[in-house]
PLY file of the C-alpha trace (Angstrom):
ply
format ascii 1.0
element vertex 136
property float x
property float y
property float z
element edge 135
property int vertex1
property int vertex2
end_header
-25.33 86.32 -1.61
-25.31 83.88 -3.89
-22.22 82.35 -4.93
-22.46 83.67 -8.70
-23.37 87.21 -6.96
-20.14 86.95 -4.73
-17.72 85.57 -7.57
-19.54 88.35 -10.47
-17.85 90.74 -7.95
-14.57 89.00 -7.27
-13.71 86.58 -10.01
-9.89 86.10 -8.31
-11.99 84.11 -5.98
-13.20 81.58 -8.90
-10.88 78.73 -8.54
-11.98 78.28 -5.08
-13.40 74.99 -3.94
-17.37 76.09 -4.65
-17.99 74.64 -0.83
-15.82 76.87 0.77
-16.99 79.89 -0.44
-20.56 79.11 0.32
-19.30 78.21 3.34
-17.90 81.53 4.50
-20.61 83.25 2.34
-23.09 81.39 5.09
-21.08 82.73 8.10
-21.27 86.25 6.33
-24.84 85.97 6.89
-24.67 84.69 10.53
-22.32 87.75 11.16
-23.13 90.65 9.53
-26.93 92.44 10.13
-28.68 93.95 8.32
-29.55 96.37 11.00
-25.77 98.00 11.43
-25.02 97.78 7.88
-28.46 99.16 6.26
-27.53 98.99 2.53
-24.21 98.07 2.21
-24.81 94.49 4.05
-24.21 93.08 1.11
-20.99 94.99 0.65
-20.02 94.14 4.21
-20.82 90.15 3.82
-18.67 90.56 0.03
-15.60 91.59 2.48
-16.08 89.59 4.97
-16.33 86.46 2.77
-13.07 87.20 0.89
-10.56 88.02 3.63
-11.13 84.94 4.72
-10.31 83.26 1.50
-7.68 85.00 0.94
-6.41 84.88 4.25
-6.89 81.27 4.92
-6.12 80.46 1.49
-4.04 77.27 2.56
-2.39 76.23 -0.50
-4.75 74.54 -2.65
-4.56 77.03 -5.49
-1.22 75.93 -6.46
0.29 73.94 -8.85
2.74 71.34 -9.63
6.30 72.45 -8.12
4.82 74.66 -5.45
4.11 77.85 -7.28
1.51 79.80 -7.27
-1.72 79.26 -9.76
-2.71 82.34 -11.62
-4.84 84.51 -10.24
-3.03 84.49 -6.77
-4.82 86.30 -4.34
-1.75 88.76 -2.37
-2.40 88.48 1.43
1.16 90.09 1.77
2.27 93.63 2.27
0.28 97.03 1.09
1.13 100.02 0.80
4.07 102.61 -0.54
7.34 101.47 -1.36
9.64 102.36 1.88
13.00 101.20 0.34
14.34 98.91 -2.41
17.55 97.67 -3.39
18.37 96.38 -6.59
21.57 93.49 -6.31
19.75 90.34 -5.04
16.37 92.23 -5.14
14.74 93.89 -1.80
11.68 96.19 -1.44
9.85 97.00 1.83
7.02 98.42 2.22
5.20 101.62 4.05
2.16 99.40 5.52
1.67 101.64 8.13
-0.04 104.45 5.98
-2.43 101.80 4.16
-3.10 100.03 7.50
-5.59 101.08 10.59
-4.32 101.31 13.96
-6.30 99.19 15.83
-7.94 96.96 12.65
-5.65 93.29 13.97
-6.39 90.70 11.63
-8.36 92.57 9.01
-5.12 94.35 8.26
-4.18 91.72 6.81
-5.95 91.34 3.59
-7.02 94.49 0.59
-10.59 93.57 1.47
-10.74 93.18 5.74
-8.87 96.57 5.31
-12.15 97.29 3.59
-14.28 95.73 5.76
-12.84 97.03 8.62
-13.29 100.64 7.24
-16.88 99.77 6.61
-17.32 98.61 10.15
-15.96 102.58 11.29
-18.05 104.22 9.03
-20.89 102.51 10.75
-19.55 103.45 14.15
-21.20 100.61 15.85
-18.58 98.87 16.25
-18.29 95.00 17.90
-18.12 94.27 21.78
-17.35 91.86 23.75
-18.90 90.96 27.26
-16.12 88.97 29.34
-16.76 87.34 32.95
-19.23 84.89 34.51
-22.65 85.45 34.54
-24.16 83.60 37.58
-27.73 82.94 38.54
-29.67 83.49 41.19
0 1
1 2
2 3
3 4
4 5
5 6
6 7
7 8
8 9
9 10
10 11
11 12
12 13
13 14
14 15
15 16
16 17
17 18
18 19
19 20
20 21
21 22
22 23
23 24
24 25
25 26
26 27
27 28
28 29
29 30
30 31
31 32
32 33
33 34
34 35
35 36
36 37
37 38
38 39
39 40
40 41
41 42
42 43
43 44
44 45
45 46
46 47
47 48
48 49
49 50
50 51
51 52
52 53
53 54
54 55
55 56
56 57
57 58
58 59
59 60
60 61
61 62
62 63
63 64
64 65
65 66
66 67
67 68
68 69
69 70
70 71
71 72
72 73
73 74
74 75
75 76
76 77
77 78
78 79
79 80
80 81
81 82
82 83
83 84
84 85
85 86
86 87
87 88
88 89
89 90
90 91
91 92
92 93
93 94
94 95
95 96
96 97
97 98
98 99
99 100
100 101
101 102
102 103
103 104
104 105
105 106
106 107
107 108
108 109
109 110
110 111
111 112
112 113
113 114
114 115
115 116
116 117
117 118
118 119
119 120
120 121
121 122
122 123
123 124
124 125
125 126
126 127
127 128
128 129
129 130
130 131
131 132
132 133
133 134
134 135
């Protein structure tokens, strides 16, 4: 997937530095296997990249006075409104209804949730081998 292809799919990332977007696209190439995702490989790479860009945005897109620039990527709570307050404005979200129990960090952005859902659909979840190998 190229930088231009990615921005066609997710134009909300057009304000990010090109080098940052290309870095995460390269990471997606390294970590997303066509053997695992088949025809959804490019979709997986796009979601992977979007998740990392949205979750690791360190404020470089903020304008003068600390205000977020237009097109800001929200990585806050998403879900049905569970309660609200009008005086002094308050709202809380039912995030449990839109989160995956075991997704952890992937729940932090809408892109990560979609990526995790894609992982679940392909049922070949990541695994880790722990311990120390010893050579004879």
